[in-house]
C-alpha positions in Angstrom: 218.6 121.9 110.9 215.9 120.1 112.7 215.7 116.3 112.3 212.1 115.0 111.9 211.4 111.6 113.5 210.1 109.0 111.1 206.9 108.9 113.1 206.2 112.5 112.1 207.1 112.3 108.4 203.5 111.4 107.5 202.4 114.8 109.1 205.1 116.6 107.2 204.1 115.0 103.9 200.4 115.7 104.5 201.3 119.4 105.0 203.3 119.4 101.7 200.3 117.8 99.9 198.3 120.9 100.6 200.5 122.7 98.1 200.0 119.9 95.5 196.2 119.7 95.6 194.3 120.9 92.5 190.6 121.4 93.4 189.3 124.8 92.3 185.9 124.0 93.9 187.7 124.3 97.2 190.0 127.1 96.1 193.0 124.8 96.0 195.2 125.4 93.0 198.5 123.6 93.6 200.4 126.8 93.1 203.4 125.9 95.4 204.0 122.6 93.6 203.6 124.1 90.1 206.0 127.0 91.0 208.9 124.9 92.4 208.2 121.2 92.1 211.8 120.2 92.7 211.8 121.9 96.1 208.6 120.1 97.2 209.7 116.8 95.9 213.0 117.2 97.8 211.2 118.2 101.0 208.9 115.2 100.7 211.9 112.9 100.9 214.1 114.6 103.4 213.6 113.8 107.1 214.6 117.3 108.3 213.7 120.9 108.1 215.8 124.1 108.2 215.0 126.4 111.1 215.9 130.1 110.9 215.9 131.9 114.2 215.1 135.5 114.9 218.1 137.8 115.5 219.4 138.1 119.0 218.5 141.1 121.3 221.5 143.1 120.1 220.3 143.2 116.5 219.5 146.7 115.2 216.6 146.9 112.7 217.0 149.3 109.8 214.5 151.8 108.8 211.9 150.6 106.4 211.2 152.8 103.4 209.0 152.6 100.4 210.8 151.4 97.2 211.9 154.1 94.8 210.3 153.7 91.4 211.4 155.1 88.1 208.7 155.3 85.4 211.0 156.2 82.5 
């Protein structure tokens, strides 16, 4: 978890507002906020972010295959 200094919370909130802006003339449709409003409202209030790191150098990637579809 990464703590965000209070001086940077305005920047974080402005970034979140991009997902809450409805202005079709500018191709902004507030989809993020409409999809999961509770997550955005929670993120707006919390002074931290979760940071996920990439696997270490010993991680073995699996083979990527196309999904199997059944059309029955």
